[in-house]
C-alpha positions in Angstrom: 0.0 -0.1 0.0 2.9 2.3 0.9 4.5 1.8 -2.5 1.5 2.5 -4.5 1.6 6.0 -3.3 5.3 6.5 -3.7 7.2 8.8 -6.2 10.9 7.6 -6.7 13.8 9.0 -8.7 16.6 7.0 -10.1 19.9 8.4 -11.1 22.5 6.2 -12.7 24.8 6.8 -15.8 24.1 3.2 -17.0 21.3 3.2 -19.4 20.6 -0.6 -18.8 20.4 0.0 -15.1 17.7 2.9 -15.6 15.7 0.7 -18.1 15.8 -2.3 -15.5 14.7 0.0 -12.7 11.9 1.5 -14.6 10.5 -1.9 -15.7 10.7 -3.1 -12.1 9.1 -0.1 -10.3 6.7 1.3 -12.9 3.9 -1.2 -11.9 4.8 -1.0 -8.2 4.9 2.8 -7.5 2.9 5.8 -8.3 5.6 7.5 -10.2 9.1 6.6 -11.3 11.6 9.1 -13.0 15.1 8.3 -14.4 18.0 10.4 -14.9 21.3 9.8 -16.5 23.2 12.8 -15.6 23.8 13.6 -11.9 24.2 17.2 -12.8 20.6 17.5 -13.5 19.7 16.2 -10.0 19.1 19.5 -8.4 16.8 21.0 -11.0 14.7 17.6 -11.1 14.4 17.5 -7.3 13.3 21.2 -7.3 10.8 20.7 -10.1 9.2 17.6 -8.4 8.7 15.8 -5.0 10.1 12.4 -4.2 9.8 10.0 -1.4 12.8 7.9 -2.4 15.9 8.5 -4.6 18.0 5.5 -5.8 21.5 6.9 -6.4 24.5 5.4 -8.0 27.8 5.9 -6.3 30.1 6.3 -9.3 29.8 8.3 -12.4 32.3 8.1 -15.3 35.0 8.1 -12.9 38.3 6.0 -13.4 38.6 5.4 -9.6 35.6 3.7 -7.9 35.7 5.5 -4.6 32.0 6.2 -4.1 32.9 9.9 -3.4 30.6 11.1 -6.3 27.8 9.4 -4.8 28.5 10.7 -1.3 28.7 14.2 -2.8 25.3 14.1 -4.4 23.8 12.4 -1.4 25.0 15.5 0.7 23.3 17.7 -2.1 20.0 15.8 -1.9 19.9 16.2 1.9 20.7 19.9 1.5 17.5 20.3 -0.5 15.2 17.9 1.5 16.4 16.2 4.6 13.3 13.9 4.8 14.2 12.3 1.3 15.1 8.7 1.8 18.4 7.8 -0.3 19.1 4.3 -1.5 22.8 4.1 -2.6 23.7 1.4 -5.1 27.1 0.5 -6.2 28.9 -2.4 -8.2 31.7 -2.4 -5.6 30.8 -4.0 -2.2 32.7 -1.9 0.4 31.6 -1.9 4.0 33.7 1.1 4.9 31.9 3.0 2.1 28.6 1.8 3.4 29.1 3.1 6.8 30.2 6.4 5.5 27.2 6.7 3.4 24.9 5.7 6.4 26.5 8.3 8.5 25.9 10.9 6.0 22.1 10.1 5.9 21.6 7.3 3.4 18.7 4.9 4.5 20.2 1.8 2.8 23.2 0.6 0.6 22.7 -2.1 -2.0 25.3 -4.0 -4.3 24.9 -4.4 -8.0 23.5 -6.7 -9.4 20.7 -6.1 -6.9 17.9 -8.5 -6.1 14.6 -7.2 -7.1 12.9 -8.7 -4.1 15.4 -7.2 -1.7 15.1 -3.6 -3.4 11.5 -3.7 -3.0 11.7 -4.9 0.7 14.2 -2.2 1.4 11.8 0.4 -0.1 9.0 -0.8 2.0 11.1 -0.9 5.1 12.2 2.6 4.6 8.7 3.9 3.9 7.2 2.1 7.0 9.9 3.7 9.2 9.2 7.0 7.7 5.5 6.7 8.5 6.1 5.3 12.1 8.8 8.1 12.8 6.2 10.8 12.3 3.7 9.5 14.8 6.1 8.4 17.5 9.5 7.6 18.6 10.9 4.3 16.8 11.8 1.6 19.0 13.1 -1.9 17.8 11.1 -5.0 18.4 11.6 -8.6 19.2 8.8 -10.9 17.8 6.7 -7.9 17.5 7.2 -6.6 21.0 9.0 -3.3 21.3 12.1 -2.9 23.6 11.6 -0.7 26.7 13.6 2.4 26.9 12.7 6.2 27.4 15.9 7.4 28.7 17.9 9.7 26.2 20.7 7.4 26.3 18.5 4.3 25.2 17.0 6.5 22.4 20.3 7.0 21.1 20.9 3.2 20.9 17.6 2.8 19.3 18.4 5.5 16.8 21.7 3.6 15.9 19.7 0.3 15.5 17.3 2.1 13.2 20.2 3.3 11.0 22.4 0.1 10.8 19.7 -2.7 11.0 18.6 -2.6 7.3 22.3 -2.9 6.3 24.5 -5.9 6.3 27.2 -4.3 8.3 29.0 -6.5 11.0 28.2 -5.2 14.5 30.0 -5.3 17.7 27.8 -4.9 20.8 29.7 -3.8 24.0 28.3 -3.6 27.5 28.5 -5.0 31.1 26.8 -8.4 32.0 23.2 -8.2 32.4 22.6 -5.2 30.2 20.8 -7.1 27.5 23.3 -7.5 24.7 21.5 -10.7 23.3 18.2 -8.7 23.1 19.8 -6.0 21.3 21.3 -8.4 18.7 17.8 -10.0 18.3 16.3 -6.7 17.9 18.8 -5.8 15.1 18.0 -9.0 13.3 14.1 -8.4 13.7 14.7 -4.8 12.2 16.7 -6.1 9.4 15.8 -7.3 5.8 17.0 -10.8 6.9 14.3 -11.0 9.6 12.5 -13.8 8.0 15.8 -15.9 8.0 17.3 -17.7 10.9 19.0 -16.0 13.9 21.6 -18.3 15.3 23.2 -17.5 18.7 26.4 -19.3 19.8 28.1 -18.6 22.9 31.7 -18.8 21.5 33.3 -18.0 25.1 32.1 -21.4 26.2 33.4 -23.5 23.5 36.5 -25.3 24.1 39.3 -25.6 21.2 38.0 -29.0 20.1 34.4 -28.0 19.9 35.0 -24.6 18.3 35.5 -25.6 14.7 32.9 -28.3 14.6 30.3 -26.3 16.3 30.7 -23.2 14.0 31.7 -24.9 10.7 30.2 -28.4 11.1 31.7 -31.8 10.0 31.3 -34.7 7.8 30.8 -38.4 8.6 34.1 -39.8 9.7 35.8 -36.7 10.4 36.7 -38.1 13.8 35.8 -41.0 16.0 32.2 -40.0 17.0 31.2 -38.3 13.7 28.6 -40.9 12.8 26.8 -38.6 10.3 27.3 -35.2 8.6 26.6 -32.4 10.9 25.7 -28.6 9.7 27.6 -25.9 11.6 26.2 -22.7 13.1 27.5 -20.8 9.9 25.4 -23.0 7.7 22.4 -22.8 9.9 22.5 -19.1 9.8 22.5 -19.2 6.1 20.7 -15.9 4.8 20.2 -14.7 8.2 22.2 -13.5 11.2 24.8 -15.3 13.2 25.3 -13.9 16.8 28.6 -14.8 18.4 28.2 -14.0 22.1 31.3 -13.4 24.3 33.7 -13.1 21.4 36.2 -11.5 23.6 36.8 -14.6 25.4 38.1 -16.9 22.3 41.8 -17.7 21.8 44.2 -16.2 19.4 44.1 -19.5 17.4 40.2 -19.4 17.3 40.4 -15.9 16.1 42.7 -16.6 13.3 40.3 -19.4 12.2 37.2 -17.1 12.4 39.1 -14.3 10.7 39.9 -16.6 7.7 36.2 -17.6 7.3 35.2 -13.9 7.3 37.7 -12.8 4.9 37.0 -15.8 2.4 33.3 -15.8 3.0 33.2 -19.6 3.0 33.5 -22.4 5.5 35.1 -25.8 5.1 33.6 -28.5 7.5 36.0 -30.7 9.5 36.9 -33.8 7.3 35.9 -32.2 4.1 37.9 -30.5 1.4 34.9 -28.8 -0.3 34.3 -25.2 0.8 30.7 -23.9 1.4 30.0 -20.3 0.5 28.2 -18.4 3.3 25.6 -15.4 3.3 25.2 -14.4 6.8 25.1 -11.0 8.7 27.5 -11.2 11.7 26.8 -9.7 15.1 29.3 -10.1 17.9 28.9 -9.0 21.7 31.5 -8.9 24.6 31.5 -7.5 28.1 35.3 -6.5 27.5 36.0 -2.9 26.7 37.6 -1.7 23.3 40.6 -0.7 25.2 41.2 -4.4 26.3 40.3 -5.7 22.8 42.8 -3.2 21.3 45.6 -5.1 23.2 47.0 -7.5 20.4 48.4 -9.8 23.0 44.7 -10.6 23.7 42.8 -9.8 20.5 43.7 -9.4 16.9 43.2 -6.0 15.5 42.5 -7.5 11.9 39.7 -9.3 13.5 38.4 -6.3 15.4 38.0 -4.3 12.2 36.3 -7.3 10.5 33.5 -7.6 13.4 33.4 -3.9 14.3 32.2 -2.3 11.2 29.8 -0.5 13.7 29.8 -0.7 17.4 26.8 -0.2 19.8 27.5 0.4 23.5 24.7 -0.6 25.6 24.6 1.5 28.9 24.6 0.1 32.5 21.1 0.2 34.1 22.6 2.8 36.6 23.0 5.4 33.6 19.5 4.9 32.3 17.5 7.1 34.9 13.8 6.8 34.1 14.1 3.3 32.6 14.5 1.6 36.0 11.0 2.5 37.0 9.7 1.6 33.5 11.5 -1.8 33.4 10.4 -2.4 37.1 6.8 -2.0 36.3 6.9 -4.2 33.4 8.6 -7.1 35.2 6.0 -6.5 38.0 3.2 -7.1 35.4 5.1 -10.1 33.9 5.6 -12.0 37.1 2.1 -11.0 38.5 0.7 -13.0 35.6 3.3 -15.8 35.8 2.5 -16.4 39.2 -1.2 -15.9 39.2 -1.1 -12.9 41.8 -3.8 -10.4 41.9 -3.4 -6.7 40.9 -0.3 -5.5 42.6 0.2 -1.6 43.5 3.7 0.0 44.3 4.3 2.0 47.4 6.6 5.1 47.1 9.1 3.4 49.6 9.4 0.7 46.9 10.0 3.2 44.1 12.6 5.1 46.3 14.5 2.0 47.1 14.8 1.2 43.3 16.0 4.5 42.5 18.6 4.7 45.2 20.3 1.4 44.3 23.2 1.2 41.9 22.3 -2.1 40.0 25.7 -3.7 39.6 24.0 -6.6 38.0 22.1 -4.3 35.5 18.6 -5.2 34.1 19.2 -9.1 34.8 19.5 -8.2 38.6 16.5 -6.0 38.4 14.4 -8.6 36.8 15.4 -11.3 39.5 14.8 -8.9 42.4 11.3 -8.1 41.1 10.7 -12.0 40.5 11.6 -12.6 44.0 9.6 -9.8 45.4 6.4 -11.2 43.6 6.9 -14.6 44.6 7.3 -13.8 48.4 4.7 -11.2 48.5 1.8 -11.8 50.9 -0.3 -8.5 50.4 -1.3 -6.7 47.2 1.2 -3.6 47.8 4.8 -3.9 47.1 6.9 -1.9 49.7 10.6 -1.3 50.3 11.2 -4.4 52.6 9.9 -6.5 49.7 12.8 -5.5 47.5 15.7 -7.8 48.3 18.9 -7.3 46.1 21.3 -10.2 45.4 23.7 -10.7 48.2 26.5 -11.6 45.5 26.2 -8.1 43.9 25.9 -6.4 47.3 29.2 -8.0 48.5 30.9 -7.0 45.3 29.5 -3.5 45.8 30.7 -3.3 49.4 34.1 -4.4 48.4 34.7 -1.9 45.6 32.8 1.2 46.5 35.3 2.9 48.5 38.1 2.1 45.9 36.0 4.0 43.2 36.2 7.4 44.8 38.4 9.4 42.5 40.8 10.6 45.2 41.4 7.2 46.4 42.0 5.7 42.9 44.5 8.6 42.4 46.3 7.9 45.7 46.5 4.3 45.3 47.8 4.7 41.6 50.5 7.2 42.7 51.6 4.9 45.5 51.9 1.8 43.1 53.8 3.7 40.5 56.3 5.1 43.0 56.7 1.7 44.6 57.4 0.1 41.2 60.0 2.7 40.5 61.8 2.2 44.0 60.9 5.7 45.0 62.3 7.6 42.0 60.1 10.6 41.6 61.3 11.5 38.0 60.4 8.2 36.7 57.2 8.0 38.4 56.2 11.4 37.2 57.0 10.5 33.6 55.0 7.3 33.9 52.0 9.1 35.4 52.2 11.6 32.5 52.6 14.5 34.8 55.6 16.8 35.7 57.6 16.5 38.9 56.2 19.6 40.3 52.7 18.2 39.7 53.6 15.0 41.5 54.9 16.7 44.5 51.5 18.7 44.8 49.7 15.4 44.9 52.0 14.0 47.4 51.5 16.9 49.7 47.7 16.7 49.1 47.5 13.0 50.2 50.1 13.4 53.0 52.6 11.0 51.4 
């Protein structure tokens, strides 16, 4: 229905492309206009109104950098920011795709395109434009929208909206319990691959012997217990999304094997010499920071660049202000229904205790705390004493809370560096990145 009321402009210097596009779209949309010369773009846009522009990235250039497409993309956005732009190119370059999306493109397709995928992309863009006019867009999992009203989560949702329709590899970063797996599934469900498989693998839990057989599969007779062919997770995710959780925990040897597969875009099952091409969208997640991953003794930089075309950082619950109450109410409703409780109201003391707590275990800890409160509740009102947080998290909080004070951290760091350098102030100041005078000031400040 959305397509029937849509006007589309196609700009490409290849006449065959223009003919093919017009034949495909003329029966699908309200109006399709084709233009061979990009220099006529501005006059065409000023003369008529378009919902979508399909724009080639290269025009009669000896070097296929895509810079011409990016230039004309910026010109289109200067004229009308609301026009959706789909960029097409014969050269699949993920870096170029990311640059295009950052400059405001709605999608990035490779020639020769698949007609079905192009029409799906246009439909998806039109649907997103329509929904964004009425309310804030939020990603969904199986039709259920993710919760989040804080500004920091709105930024995450905006990023998902931008990158989900692409095939860019994504690295999700965040503390344990923040919901990285939910974000990965939401990206898949918001993508053009949503009708294909979503396969999750906790690669951090795989031993060296299981890593290859689990990811790449094996053929009968590959090893003693291989009594039949077995499909690996890469094959199982064909056409869809492969989610590798805890990617930061795999060994350097496993990283090298994974890198080879991502570079060659094919896998070879154990015991076979026949490579199998793969078409998957890769999403990885880890609770390690980028600073740790950047250490080549721990993680290969060439693999980081492969899996981290775009990164999404999921904030801890303590940074999500108004989302704590929102999530708490959601879990209360969920567990009230699950445990056949009557309607439950919330006392102000319960809300205050929620707001005052640091939630080191993040959303997962909140969920379990609410479930425990609902199970143990004898009345129909939740009060502060009903909310009991995990003793495991409480012990860890107690042990580190004092050490997290800025003055304490600075003092302890200075002591450690001076001790390491056997009391040499010059060496210690150099290692700390400050002058001798600045170090002496801090020594006086802390009475050292």
